[in-house]
C-alpha positions in Angstrom: 22.1 9.2 11.3 18.8 7.5 12.3 15.5 8.7 10.9 13.2 10.8 13.1 9.6 11.7 12.4 10.6 15.3 12.2 13.5 14.8 9.8 11.4 12.7 7.5 8.5 15.2 7.5 10.9 18.0 6.8 12.4 16.0 3.9 8.9 15.4 2.5 8.3 19.1 2.4 11.5 20.1 0.6 11.2 21.4 -3.0 7.5 22.2 -2.5 6.7 18.5 -2.2 3.2 17.7 -1.0 2.9 13.9 -1.0 3.8 10.9 -3.2 1.6 10.4 -6.3 -1.4 8.2 -5.5 -0.2 4.7 -6.4 3.0 5.3 -4.4 1.2 6.9 -1.5 -1.1 3.9 -1.4 2.0 1.6 -1.4 3.3 3.6 1.6 0.0 3.3 3.5 0.1 -0.5 2.9 3.5 -0.6 4.6 2.0 0.7 7.8 1.4 -2.0 10.4 -1.7 -2.5 12.5 -4.0 -0.8 10.1 -7.6 -1.5 11.0 -11.1 -0.5 9.9 -12.8 1.6 12.5 -16.5 2.2 11.7 -16.6 3.6 8.1 -13.0 4.7 8.3 -9.5 3.4 8.9 -6.7 3.8 11.4 -4.4 5.3 10.2 -6.7 7.2 7.8 -6.5 6.4 4.1 -4.3 8.5 1.8 -6.2 11.1 -0.2 -6.3 9.1 -3.5 -8.9 8.1 -6.0 -11.9 10.5 -5.9 -10.4 12.4 -2.9 -7.3 13.3 -4.8 -8.8 16.2 -6.8 -11.0 17.6 -4.0 -8.3 17.7 -1.3 -6.1 20.8 -0.9 -2.4 20.4 -0.8 -2.1 21.3 2.9 -4.5 18.5 3.9 -2.5 16.1 1.8 0.7 17.2 3.6 -0.9 16.8 7.0 -2.2 13.3 6.1 1.3 12.2 4.9 2.8 13.6 8.2 0.1 11.5 10.1 1.3 8.4 8.2 4.9 9.1 9.1 3.9 9.6 12.7 2.1 6.2 12.6 5.2 4.6 11.2 7.3 6.1 14.0 4.9 4.8 16.6 4.7 1.3 15.1 8.4 0.7 14.5 8.6 1.1 10.7 10.0 4.6 10.4 13.3 3.4 8.9 11.4 1.4 6.3 9.0 4.2 5.4 11.9 6.7 5.4 13.9 4.5 3.0 10.8 4.2 0.7 10.2 8.0 0.6 13.8 9.0 0.3 14.3 6.7 -2.7 11.4 8.2 -4.7 12.3 10.2 -7.7 11.3 13.9 -7.7 8.7 13.1 -10.4 7.1 10.5 -8.1 6.0 13.4 -5.9 3.0 15.8 -6.2 4.3 19.4 -5.7 2.6 22.6 -4.7 1.1 24.3 -7.7 0.8 21.1 -9.8 
């Protein structure tokens, strides 16, 4: 079965998952091709790590991860990103309520 954006986002939300923990989320973001700085920001946007980690609600983290998965799908690396995310251990994820 080939990966789809929808199936990967659904997987990432199972078991109350929100997003990978910061070092792993940054690793995922670095896998995304064609990243570029646009003004003071980035395309795709940076993961919510470092100072943004504590101040960002879980729902916004989930949406940002979905945005990264969408970017992967649009730029031909969905299989690579899917493999990375599906191989993470459960303790490598931030969960709702943590």
